[in-house]
C-alpha positions in Angstrom: -17.3 2.0 10.8 -18.7 3.3 7.5 -22.4 2.0 6.1 -21.5 -0.1 3.3 -23.5 2.3 1.3 -20.9 4.5 1.5 -18.0 2.6 0.3 -19.1 3.0 -3.5 -18.8 6.2 -3.8 -15.6 6.5 -1.5 -13.6 4.0 -3.7 -15.3 5.3 -7.2 -12.6 7.7 -8.1 -9.9 5.7 -7.1 -11.0 3.0 -9.3 -12.2 4.9 -12.5 -8.8 7.2 -11.6 -11.0 10.4 -11.9 -9.2 11.8 -8.9 -6.2 11.8 -6.7 -7.7 9.8 -3.9 -5.1 7.6 -2.0 -6.2 4.2 -0.8 -3.5 2.2 0.9 -3.2 -0.8 3.2 -0.9 -2.4 5.6 0.0 -6.2 5.4 1.2 -8.5 8.1 2.6 -12.2 7.0 0.5 -11.7 3.9 -2.7 -10.4 5.7 -4.4 -7.0 5.3 -4.4 -5.6 8.9 -4.4 -2.1 8.1 -6.2 0.1 5.6 -6.6 4.0 5.0 -7.9 6.5 2.4 -7.4 10.0 2.0 -8.1 12.8 -0.9 -7.2 16.5 -1.1 -8.9 19.0 0.3 -11.0 20.9 -2.3 -10.2 24.5 -3.2 -6.9 24.2 -1.0 -3.1 24.0 -2.1 -1.4 21.0 -0.6 -4.0 20.2 1.9 -5.2 16.4 2.7 -7.9 14.9 4.5 -7.6 11.4 6.0 -11.3 9.8 5.8 -11.0 6.5 6.9 -8.1 4.3 9.0 -9.0 1.1 10.3 -6.6 -1.6 12.2 -7.6 -4.9 12.8 -8.9 -5.0 16.2 -7.2 -7.7 17.4 -3.6 -5.8 16.4 -4.8 -2.5 17.8 -2.0 -0.8 20.2 1.0 -2.7 18.5 2.1 0.4 16.8 0.3 -0.9 13.1 -1.9 2.4 12.7 1.3 4.6 13.6 3.2 3.2 10.8 0.2 3.1 8.5 0.1 7.2 9.2 4.2 7.4 9.0 3.7 5.8 5.7 0.7 8.5 4.5 2.5 11.2 5.7 6.2 10.4 4.1 3.9 9.9 1.1 2.4 13.0 1.0 5.5 15.3 2.2 7.7 13.2 -0.8 5.0 14.7 -3.1 5.4 18.5 -1.9 2.1 18.3 0.0 1.9 20.6 3.3 -1.0 19.3 5.5 -3.1 16.2 7.0 -6.2 16.8 8.4 -8.5 14.1 10.3 -11.9 14.4 11.6 -13.3 12.2 14.1 -16.4 12.3 16.9 -15.7 13.9 19.8 -17.8 10.9 21.9 -16.6 9.0 24.7 -16.2 5.9 22.4 -13.6 7.8 20.3 -11.5 8.8 23.2 -8.7 6.3 22.5 -8.9 7.6 18.5 -8.5 11.1 19.6 -5.6 10.0 21.8 -3.9 8.2 18.7 -3.8 11.3 16.4 -2.1 13.5 19.4 0.3 10.5 20.1 1.0 10.6 16.7 2.1 14.3 16.5 -1.4 15.9 15.4 -3.1 18.8 17.1 -6.9 19.3 17.5 -7.6 22.4 15.5 -11.2 22.4 15.8 -14.3 21.4 17.4 -17.7 21.6 15.7 -20.5 20.9 18.6 -23.0 18.6 17.7 -22.1 18.2 14.3 -23.0 14.6 13.6 -25.7 14.4 15.7 -26.8 15.5 19.3 -23.8 14.7 21.5 -21.5 13.7 18.7 -19.2 17.0 18.3 -17.0 17.0 15.0 -13.0 17.2 16.1 -10.6 18.2 13.4 -7.0 17.2 13.7 -4.2 19.1 12.1 -0.6 18.2 11.1 2.1 20.0 9.0 4.1 17.7 6.7 
């Protein structure tokens, strides 16, 4: 989902412990099947942005992504954080992704038309923790 050249920048702060990024995984029978990455939103108090989430394609639709979201939400809530946002594209190919967020209690809060490219809106989902 993400070009490999982006990954070094995404994980650098976590590896050198220079920021508060959270990387997390879910396992099944000793194998990693899900992952997520979020960071605090700059210039806010208690707002976090989920920048990446993934579930092994062979295991999608079985509740693993929902468990991953619940885990993250609980961790943030326990740390007295307030809000989790997630952004995705508004293309037909990502309709299931948007439905996943709605199913997990997220509200579509904003849409920026043609943000990523022509025909690819940025859709922002919001959830109070």
